[in-house]
FILO-477200 format. One record per atom (N, C-alpha, C): x, y, z. Coordinates in steps of 0.2 Angstrom, whole numbers, padded with zeros to 4 digits, always signed. Layout:
N
XYZ ...
END
This chain:
340
+0890+0872+0990 +0885+0874+0987 +0882+0881+0991 +0881+0888+0988 +0875+0892+0990 +0870+0893+0990 +0870+0891+0982 +0862+0891+0980 +0861+0886+0976 +0855+0883+0977 +0852+0879+0972 +0847+0882+0969 +0847+0883+0963 +0840+0887+0958 +0836+0880+0954 +0829+0880+0956 +0826+0875+0953 +0821+0880+0947 +0823+0874+0942 +0820+0878+0936 +0813+0873+0932 +0807+0873+0933 +0804+0866+0928 +0803+0870+0921 +0804+0867+0916 +0802+0868+0911 +0798+0865+0907 +0793+0868+0903 +0789+0867+0899 +0786+0869+0894 +0786+0867+0886 +0787+0870+0880 +0785+0880+0882 +0792+0880+0883 +0791+0888+0881 +0799+0890+0879 +0801+0888+0872 +0805+0887+0867 +0805+0896+0867 +0800+0900+0867 +0802+0907+0865 +0807+0911+0871 +0806+0908+0877 +0809+0913+0882 +0814+0908+0886 +0815+0902+0885 +0820+0898+0887 +0826+0901+0888 +0829+0902+0884 +0835+0903+0884 +0837+0912+0887 +0835+0916+0885 +0832+0924+0890 +0835+0921+0898 +0830+0917+0898 +0828+0914+0906 +0835+0910+0908 +0837+0905+0905 +0846+0903+0907 +0848+0908+0905 +0851+0914+0902 +0857+0918+0901 +0857+0922+0908 +0848+0924+0909 +0849+0928+0914 +0852+0924+0923 +0851+0920+0923 +0853+0916+0928 +0861+0915+0928 +0864+0911+0922 +0871+0911+0921 +0875+0916+0921 +0873+0922+0917 +0876+0928+0917 +0879+0932+0925 +0872+0929+0931 +0874+0933+0937 +0882+0935+0937 +0884+0937+0944 +0891+0940+0942 +0892+0936+0950 +0888+0934+0955 +0890+0927+0960 +0889+0922+0957 +0893+0916+0958 +0894+0910+0956 +0893+0903+0957 +0892+0905+0965 +0890+0901+0970 +0884+0897+0970 +0883+0893+0964 +0876+0893+0963 +0878+0887+0958 +0871+0880+0960 +0868+0876+0954 +0862+0877+0952 +0860+0875+0944 +0853+0876+0943 +0852+0870+0939 +0846+0867+0943 +0844+0862+0942 +0837+0863+0936 +0837+0862+0930 +0831+0861+0926 +0826+0854+0926 +0821+0853+0926 +0817+0849+0925 +0813+0849+0919 +0814+0846+0915 +0811+0845+0908 +0805+0841+0910 +0800+0846+0910 +0793+0841+0911 +0790+0839+0907 +0794+0836+0901 +0789+0834+0896 +0787+0839+0888 +0794+0842+0888 +0793+0847+0883 +0793+0843+0878 +0789+0846+0871 +0791+0843+0865 +0790+0848+0861 +0793+0857+0861 +0792+0860+0857 +0799+0865+0857 +0805+0859+0859 +0812+0859+0858 +0816+0864+0863 +0810+0866+0869 +0814+0868+0874 +0818+0865+0880 +0817+0857+0878 +0823+0853+0882 +0828+0855+0875 +0829+0855+0869 +0834+0855+0867 +0839+0859+0869 +0837+0867+0867 +0839+0872+0871 +0844+0872+0878 +0841+0868+0884 +0842+0867+0890 +0849+0862+0887 +0850+0858+0884 +0855+0853+0884 +0859+0855+0881 +0859+0860+0876 +0864+0864+0872 +0869+0869+0879 +0862+0872+0883 +0869+0875+0888 +0870+0871+0895 +0868+0864+0895 +0872+0861+0900 +0877+0861+0898 +0880+0857+0889 +0885+0855+0884 +0891+0863+0889 +0886+0867+0888 +0892+0875+0889 +0893+0877+0896 +0888+0875+0900 +0890+0874+0908 +0889+0868+0912 +0895+0863+0910 +0892+0856+0912 +0894+0856+0921 +0897+0861+0922 +0898+0859+0929 +0890+0863+0934 +0889+0869+0929 +0883+0870+0935 +0877+0869+0931 +0875+0868+0928 +0867+0862+0924 +0868+0856+0925 +0863+0857+0933 +0859+0846+0932 +0854+0847+0926 +0850+0841+0924 +0843+0841+0917 +0842+0835+0921 +0834+0836+0925 +0831+0829+0924 +0825+0830+0920 +0823+0825+0917 +0819+0822+0910 +0813+0818+0914 +0809+0820+0914 +0801+0817+0915 +0795+0818+0910 +0791+0812+0912 +0784+0816+0908 +0782+0818+0911 +0777+0825+0908 +0774+0829+0911 +0770+0826+0918 +0774+0830+0922 +0770+0829+0929 +0765+0835+0931 +0768+0841+0929 +0764+0847+0931 +0769+0851+0934 +0769+0857+0935 +0772+0863+0938 +0776+0860+0947 +0769+0858+0950 +0771+0856+0959 +0776+0852+0957 +0775+0846+0956 +0778+0839+0958 +0786+0840+0952 +0785+0844+0949 +0792+0846+0943 +0795+0848+0948 +0794+0855+0953 +0799+0858+0956 +0802+0854+0962 +0797+0848+0963 +0798+0843+0970 +0805+0838+0966 +0803+0837+0961 +0809+0833+0960 +0817+0835+0959 +0815+0841+0957 +0822+0847+0957 +0822+0847+0963 +0821+0848+0969 +0824+0849+0977 +0826+0843+0980 +0823+0837+0977 +0826+0830+0980 +0833+0829+0978 +0837+0835+0971 +0843+0833+0971 +0848+0839+0974 +0844+0844+0976 +0848+0851+0975 +0851+0852+0981 +0858+0853+0981 +0863+0853+0988 +0866+0861+0989 +0862+0863+0990 +0863+0872+0990 +0860+0872+0997 +0862+0879+1001 +0862+0880+1007 +0855+0883+1008 +0854+0888+1000 +0848+0891+0999 +0845+0887+0994 +0837+0888+0993 +0835+0886+0987 +0831+0894+0984 +0830+0892+0977 +0826+0898+0973 +0823+0894+0968 +0814+0895+0967 +0812+0894+0961 +0811+0898+0955 +0813+0898+0948 +0812+0902+0944 +0808+0900+0937 +0804+0902+0938 +0801+0901+0934 +0802+0903+0925 +0802+0896+0919 +0806+0896+0915 +0804+0900+0909 +0800+0906+0909 +0799+0909+0904 +0799+0919+0908 +0804+0916+0915 +0806+0923+0920 +0812+0925+0918 +0816+0931+0920 +0822+0935+0922 +0824+0935+0929 +0829+0932+0929 +0833+0935+0937 +0837+0940+0933 +0834+0946+0938 +0840+0953+0938 +0845+0953+0937 +0849+0957+0934 +0858+0956+0936 +0859+0959+0942 +0865+0953+0944 +0867+0956+0951 +0861+0952+0957 +0857+0949+0956 +0853+0949+0960 +0855+0944+0964 +0860+0939+0963 +0860+0933+0968 +0867+0937+0973 +0870+0942+0972 +0877+0943+0977 +0872+0948+0979 +0866+0952+0978 +0863+0956+0981 +0859+0954+0988 +0857+0950+0987 +0852+0942+0990 +0858+0939+0996 +0864+0937+0992 +0868+0934+0997 +0870+0939+1003 +0871+0945+1001 +0875+0951+1004 +0869+0951+1010 +0862+0952+1010 +0856+0952+1016 +0856+0945+1017 +0858+0939+1014 +0855+0935+1022 +0862+0935+1024 +0870+0936+1021 +0875+0936+1027 +0874+0941+1032 +0870+0947+1030 +0871+0951+1037 +0865+0949+1039 +0859+0945+1037 +0855+0944+1042 +0853+0938+1047 +0857+0934+1043 +0857+0927+1044 +0848+0923+1045 +0846+0928+1040 +0836+0925+1041 +0837+0918+1039 +0831+0916+1038 +0828+0908+1036 +0825+0908+1030 +0821+0915+1027 +0816+0916+1022 +0816+0923+1020 +0820+0925+1013 +0821+0930+1011 +0817+0933+1005 +0812+0939+1006 +0808+0940+0999 +0809+0946+0998 +0808+0948+0990 +0810+0954+0986 +0805+0954+0983 +0806+0961+0979 +0800+0964+0976 +0802+0961+0968 +0798+0964+0962 +0797+0960+0956 +0795+0965+0952 +0795+0965+0946 +0793+0967+0941 +0789+0963+0935 +0781+0962+0935 +0778+0960+0931 +0775+0962+0925 +0778+0960+0922 +0775+0961+0913 +0769+0958+0912 +0762+0961+0909 +0757+0957+0905 +0754+0962+0901 +0755+0960+0894 +0753+0963+0888 +0757+0969+0886 +0762+0970+0886 +0767+0975+0886 +0766+0980+0891 +0763+0977+0896 +0763+0984+0902 +0767+0981+0908 +0772+0985+0910 +0773+0983+0917 +0770+0986+0924 +0771+0981+0929 +0769+0985+0936 +0774+0982+0941 +0773+0981+0948 +0780+0981+0951 +0777+0977+0958 +0778+0971+0960 +0778+0970+0967 +0781+0971+0970 +0779+0975+0975 +0782+0980+0983 +0778+0977+0986 +0781+0979+0993 +0778+0977+1001 +0780+0984+1002 +0776+0985+1008 +0775+0992+1014 +0781+0989+1017 +0786+0989+1018 +0791+0988+1022 +0798+0992+1019 +0800+0992+1026 +0810+0995+1026 +0813+0990+1021 +0818+0992+1020 +0821+0986+1015 +0827+0984+1024 +0829+0977+1023 +0831+0974+1027 +0827+0971+1032 +0819+0974+1032 +0815+0974+1038 +0814+0966+1041 +0816+0964+1048 +0816+0958+1050 +0806+0954+1053 +0804+0950+1051 +0798+0947+1055 +0800+0942+1058 +0800+0940+1064 +0801+0934+1069 +0794+0935+1075 +0797+0930+1078 +0789+0932+1084 +0784+0932+1081 +0781+0939+1084 +0774+0942+1086 +0773+0942+1077 +0779+0948+1074 +0779+0952+1070 +0776+0947+1062 +0779+0942+1065 +0778+0938+1058 +0771+0937+1056 +0766+0940+1060 +0757+0942+1060 +0757+0944+1052 +0763+0951+1051 +0761+0953+1046 +0763+0951+1040 +0767+0946+1039 +0766+0940+1034 +0762+0937+1035 +0760+0935+1039 +0751+0931+1039 +0747+0934+1035 +0745+0941+1037 +0740+0947+1035 +0742+0948+1026 +0748+0948+1026 +0749+0947+1018 +0746+0941+1015 +0747+0935+1016 +0746+0930+1013 +0736+0930+1013 +0733+0931+1019 +0726+0930+1017 +0722+0936+1016 +0726+0942+1015 +0721+0946+1012 +0726+0948+1007 +0726+0944+1004 +0728+0945+0996 +0732+0939+0992 +0736+0941+0985 +0740+0936+0985 +0747+0937+0982 +0747+0945+0982 +0756+0947+0982 +0762+0942+0984 +0761+0941+0988 +0765+0937+0992 +0766+0930+0992 +0762+0927+0989 +0759+0920+0989 +0766+0917+0983 +0770+0920+0980 +0773+0916+0973 +0779+0913+0975 +0779+0907+0973 +0786+0904+0977 +0794+0908+0975 +0792+0912+0968 +0798+0914+0963 +0801+0921+0967 +0797+0923+0971 +0800+0929+0974 +0803+0929+0980 +0805+0922+0982 +0807+0920+0989 +0813+0917+0989 +0819+0915+0994 +0824+0913+0994 +0824+0907+1001 +0826+0903+1000 +0824+0900+1008 +0829+0894+1010 +0828+0894+1015 +0836+0890+1019 +0833+0880+1017 +0840+0878+1014 +0836+0871+1015 +0834+0867+1018 +0835+0870+1025 +0835+0865+1033 +0826+0867+1033 +0825+0870+1031 +0817+0871+1030 +0812+0868+1025 +0816+0864+1020 +0810+0862+1015 +0812+0854+1018 +0807+0850+1017 +0805+0842+1018 +0805+0841+1011 +0811+0836+1008 +0813+0837+1002 +0806+0830+1000 +0806+0826+1006 +0802+0821+1006 +0795+0822+1006 +0791+0827+1007 +0784+0830+1009 +0783+0827+1001 +0775+0823+1002 +0770+0819+0997 +0768+0824+0994 +0767+0828+0989 +0763+0832+0985 +0758+0829+0979 +0758+0823+0979 +0755+0820+0974 +0748+0820+0974 +0744+0819+0978 +0737+0822+0981 +0735+0828+0977 +0740+0834+0977 +0738+0840+0973 +0743+0841+0967 +0743+0834+0962 +0746+0835+0956 +0742+0837+0953 +0734+0837+0953 +0731+0841+0949 +0728+0849+0949 +0731+0850+0954 +0730+0859+0956 +0734+0863+0950 +0730+0867+0949 +0731+0870+0942 +0731+0877+0945 +0729+0879+0949 +0730+0886+0953 +0730+0884+0959 +0736+0892+0963 +0739+0891+0969 +0742+0886+0972 +0747+0883+0966 +0752+0877+0969 +0757+0880+0973 +0758+0886+0971 +0765+0890+0973 +0763+0891+0982 +0758+0892+0984 +0752+0894+0990 +0756+0886+0994 +0754+0882+0991 +0755+0876+0996 +0762+0876+0997 +0767+0877+0994 +0773+0876+0996 +0776+0881+1001 +0773+0888+0998 +0776+0893+1003 +0771+0893+1011 +0765+0890+1010 +0763+0887+1017 +0769+0886+1022 +0769+0881+1023 +0775+0877+1030 +0781+0880+1029 +0784+0883+1023 +0790+0888+1026 +0788+0892+1028 +0783+0896+1028 +0784+0903+1032 +0781+0902+1038 +0778+0898+1041 +0775+0895+1045 +0781+0894+1049 +0788+0889+1048 +0791+0886+1051 +0798+0891+1050 +0798+0897+1047 +0805+0900+1047 +0805+0904+1053 +0809+0906+1059 +0809+0907+1064 +0811+0917+1061 +0813+0916+1057 +0816+0924+1053 +0816+0924+1045 +0811+0930+1045 +0809+0932+1037 +0813+0939+1036 +0815+0941+1029 +0818+0946+1031 +0817+0950+1023 +0815+0954+1023 +0812+0959+1016 +0819+0961+1013 +0821+0960+1006 +0825+0964+1005 +0821+0968+0997 +0822+0974+1000 +0818+0981+0994 +0823+0980+0987 +0823+0975+0983 +0827+0976+0978 +0823+0972+0974 +0821+0974+0966 +0817+0971+0961 +0823+0965+0959 +0823+0960+0962 +0826+0955+0957 +0825+0951+0953 +0817+0951+0951 +0815+0943+0947 +0810+0949+0943 +0810+0944+0936 +0805+0948+0932 +0802+0944+0927 +0794+0945+0931 +0789+0941+0930 +0786+0939+0923 +0785+0936+0919 +0782+0937+0912 +0773+0932+0912 +0768+0936+0910 +0764+0932+0912 +0760+0930+0905 +0762+0922+0904 +0763+0920+0898 +0757+0920+0896 +0757+0923+0888 +0748+0923+0889 +0746+0915+0886 +0750+0910+0886 +0749+0903+0886 +0748+0899+0891 +0750+0903+0897 +0750+0898+0904 +0741+0897+0904 +0743+0893+0911 +0738+0888+0913 +0731+0896+0916 +0734+0899+0920 +0730+0904+0923 +0727+0908+0917 +0730+0908+0911 +0726+0911+0903 +0721+0909+0900 +0721+0903+0905 +0715+0898+0900 +0710+0895+0907 +0703+0895+0901 +0696+0892+0904 +0696+0886+0907 +0696+0884+0912 +0697+0878+0914 +0692+0876+0920 +0685+0876+0920 +0681+0875+0923 +0682+0870+0930 +0689+0868+0930 +0690+0862+0935 +0693+0868+0941 +0695+0876+0937 +0701+0880+0943 +0696+0880+0950 +0692+0880+0948 +0689+0882+0955 +0689+0876+0960 +0686+0869+0958 +0687+0863+0963 +0694+0867+0965 +0699+0866+0959 +0707+0866+0961 +0708+0871+0966 +0705+0876+0966 +0708+0884+0969 +0706+0881+0979 +0697+0878+0977 +0696+0880+0981 +0698+0873+0988 +0702+0866+0984 +0707+0864+0989 +0713+0868+0993 +0715+0873+0988 +0722+0875+0992 +0719+0882+0997 +0712+0883+0996 +0708+0888+1000 +0709+0883+1008 +0705+0880+1007 +0704+0874+1013 +0712+0872+1017 +0716+0871+1014 +0722+0869+1018 +0726+0875+1020 +0725+0882+1016 +0726+0889+1020 +0723+0892+1025 +0717+0889+1026 +0709+0890+1033 +0713+0886+1038 +0718+0880+1036 +0719+0876+1042 +0726+0880+1046 +0730+0885+1042 +0736+0889+1042 +0732+0893+1047 +0729+0897+1043 +0725+0903+1049 +0726+0901+1053 +0721+0894+1056 +0719+0892+1064 +0726+0893+1066 +0732+0890+1063 +0736+0889+1068 +0738+0893+1068 +0741+0899+1063 +0744+0907+1067 +0736+0909+1070 +0733+0906+1074 +0728+0910+1078 +0726+0916+1076 +0725+0918+1066 +0722+0922+1063 +0715+0920+1060 +0712+0926+1060 +0703+0925+1059 +0702+0929+1051 +0702+0927+1046 +0701+0932+1040 +0696+0926+1034 +0693+0922+1037 +0691+0918+1032 +0687+0920+1025 +0680+0924+1029 +0678+0927+1022 +0683+0930+1016 +0688+0935+1020 +0693+0939+1013 +0697+0932+1010 +0698+0926+1015 +0703+0921+1011 +0697+0920+1004 +0693+0918+1007 +0688+0913+1002 +0687+0916+0996 +0685+0923+0996 +0686+0928+0991 +0690+0929+0985 +0698+0930+0991 +0705+0932+0989 +0703+0924+0983 +0705+0919+0988 +0709+0913+0986 +0703+0908+0979 +0699+0908+0982 +0690+0903+0978 +0688+0908+0972 +0686+0916+0971 +0683+0917+0968 +0687+0921+0963 +0695+0927+0966 +0696+0932+0960 +0702+0928+0955 +0706+0922+0958 +0707+0920+0952 +0706+0915+0946 +0698+0911+0950 +0695+0908+0942 +0692+0914+0940 +0689+0921+0943 +0685+0924+0939 +0691+0926+0932 +0697+0930+0936 +0701+0932+0930 +0703+0928+0926 +0704+0921+0927 +0706+0917+0923 +0701+0916+0918 +0695+0916+0918 +0690+0916+0913 +0690+0924+0909 +0689+0928+0913 +0689+0936+0911 +0695+0937+0903 +0700+0933+0908 +0706+0937+0902 +0708+0929+0899 +0705+0926+0899 +0707+0919+0897 +0709+0921+0886 +0711+0916+0885 +0715+0918+0878 +0710+0912+0874 +0706+0908+0877 +0705+0901+0874 +0695+0901+0871 +0694+0907+0877 +0687+0908+0874 +0682+0911+0870 +0678+0907+0867 +0674+0908+0862 +0668+0909+0865 +0665+0915+0864 +0659+0914+0869 +0653+0912+0865 +0653+0913+0859 +0646+0910+0855 +0648+0901+0855 +0654+0897+0856 +0655+0890+0857 +0655+0889+0865 +0655+0895+0870 +0657+0893+0876 +0649+0893+0880 +0646+0898+0878 +0638+0900+0880 +0637+0897+0885 +0636+0891+0884 +0630+0887+0888 +0639+0885+0895 +0642+0884+0891 +0646+0880+0896 +0646+0885+0902 +0649+0892+0898 +0649+0898+0904 +0644+0899+0909 +0638+0899+0904 +0633+0903+0910 +0634+0896+0916 +0632+0890+0913 +0631+0886+0919 +0637+0886+0925 +0643+0887+0924 +0649+0889+0928 +0646+0894+0933 +0645+0899+0928 +0643+0905+0935 +0637+0904+0936 +0632+0903+0936 +0627+0900+0941 +0629+0895+0945 +0635+0890+0945 +0635+0887+0948 +0639+0889+0954 +0643+0895+0951 +0650+0899+0957 +0644+0903+0960 +0637+0905+0957 +0635+0910+0960 +0631+0908+0966 +0628+0903+0964 +0625+0898+0969 +0628+0895+0973 +0634+0895+0973 +0640+0891+0980 +0638+0895+0987 +0636+0891+0990 +0636+0896+0998 +0640+0898+1002 +0647+0894+1000 +0652+0898+1003 +0651+0905+1000 +0652+0906+0995 +0652+0913+0992 +0647+0918+0994 +0644+0914+0995 +0636+0917+0998 +0638+0921+1002 +0637+0917+1007 +0642+0919+1015 +0645+0921+1015 +0652+0921+1013 +0659+0925+1013 +0659+0932+1011 +0653+0932+1005 +0652+0938+1001 +0648+0944+1006 +0643+0942+1008 +0639+0944+1013 +0644+0948+1020 +0650+0942+1021 +0650+0946+1026 +0659+0946+1028 +0659+0948+1021 +0667+0952+1020 +0669+0958+1026 +0676+0957+1026 +0681+0962+1030 +0683+0969+1028 +0679+0972+1027 +0680+0980+1024 +0686+0979+1018 +0684+0973+1014 +0689+0973+1009 +0691+0978+1003 +0699+0981+1003 +0701+0984+0998 +0701+0983+0992 +0695+0985+0987 +0695+0981+0981 +0694+0987+0975 +0697+0987+0967 +0697+0991+0964 +0688+0991+0962 +0686+0997+0957 +0680+0996+0955 +0677+0990+0953 +0683+0987+0947 +0681+0983+0944 +0681+0975+0947 +0681+0978+0950 +0684+0971+0955 +0678+0971+0960 +0674+0975+0964 +0670+0976+0966 +0660+0977+0959 +0664+0977+0955 +0659+0975+0948 +0657+0969+0949 +0663+0965+0948 +0663+0958+0945 +0660+0954+0951 +0661+0956+0959 +0658+0954+0962 +0650+0952+0965 +0649+0959+0962 +0643+0959+0964 +0640+0956+0959 +0639+0959+0952 +0638+0955+0946 +0635+0948+0948 +0642+0944+0951 +0641+0938+0954 +0638+0936+0959 +0637+0939+0963 +0633+0940+0970 +0625+0938+0968 +0624+0943+0963 +0618+0946+0962 +0615+0944+0954 +0618+0937+0952 +0618+0934+0949 +0616+0936+0940 +0621+0943+0940 +0620+0946+0934 +0625+0942+0927 +0623+0934+0927 +0626+0934+0921 +0627+0936+0915 +0624+0938+0913 +0626+0941+0906 +0629+0949+0906 +0628+0951+0911 +0635+0956+0912 +0642+0955+0910 +0640+0948+0916 +0647+0944+0917 +0651+0945+0909 +0645+0939+0906 +0648+0939+0899 +0649+0946+0895 +0646+0951+0897 +0648+0958+0893 +0654+0963+0896 +0659+0958+0902 +0662+0959+0904 +0669+0956+0898 +0668+0951+0898 +0671+0947+0893 +0671+0948+0890 +0666+0950+0886 +0667+0955+0878 +0671+0958+0877 +0671+0964+0880 +0675+0969+0880 +0681+0968+0882 +0683+0965+0886 +0691+0964+0887 +0693+0961+0880 +0691+0955+0876 +0693+0952+0872 +0693+0958+0866 +0687+0963+0866 +0688+0969+0861 +0693+0971+0863 +0695+0974+0869 +0700+0978+0870 +0709+0977+0870 +0708+0969+0872 +0714+0967+0870 +0716+0966+0862 +0712+0967+0859 +0712+0966+0850 +0714+0972+0846 +0712+0979+0851 +0714+0985+0851 +0721+0984+0851 +0725+0983+0857 +0729+0985+0858 +0735+0981+0854 +0735+0976+0852 +0738+0972+0848 +0739+0978+0841 +0734+0981+0840 +0734+0984+0832 +0740+0988+0831 
END
């Protein structure tokens, strides 16, 4: 078996059929699809069983109580038998002929890890995940620091779904239960040891993946625990940065402990300002008084930020809580207008 494709599934009935079809219609056929039904209750599990009946030699299904995305993936890895691993989210799409393109690149380069471009869809608009490298560019030895830089200076590289990983690099028995409550940054926890231990990493300049930001996903809902969750991931990242011999802690903290949390709040679908004003106000005040945030914002290292990101961070730093409320209000109004 060449590829093992890992797909956790939880309540994605509106998307799961298209996602499964995108995998099973690939022209390269030497793969297995491992579906982990993570306690779905919306009929997703029935759709998966229907596909298994149609493709009994291709699909394996694990049914379990809801444990979250991270632990669901780990369960799938335990029974994977392929030489290379892909992880696909159950509301996303594997682009046509992608497995064939990936296989050719691996055969040519004999890489341990391959990463590729993706199309990202959010609110009916598409953007491109791509990288400033040449097609089939190789990263090994000192050149791996280019990859490390992508990780600690941003978030575009840190997804698990745009990577193909040699099975030998995967520690199937690694225990991630201590991180089971993580709601933001779980992909990075898995990417860090893989990238660190890989001897050869290769970039494939092909759009192999279609990523949909599901409006009901965890990252689109407000959860005050998000901050402590992402801080735990950031602390792990800092240890790897030290191991790599790199220094970029102020940037790391801002990108990983602040931006994801603020973004999830501003874009949240479940925030009603009138009902959550005190809860939000207390959260923003706590965030603006955080010692690490105050230190790292003042020491930030020439971060390349959009005007809106700069405005958001400066508002938080200067404790302009009412203005942040205004940004949330504007986003919600704009979102309603777009949907008309």
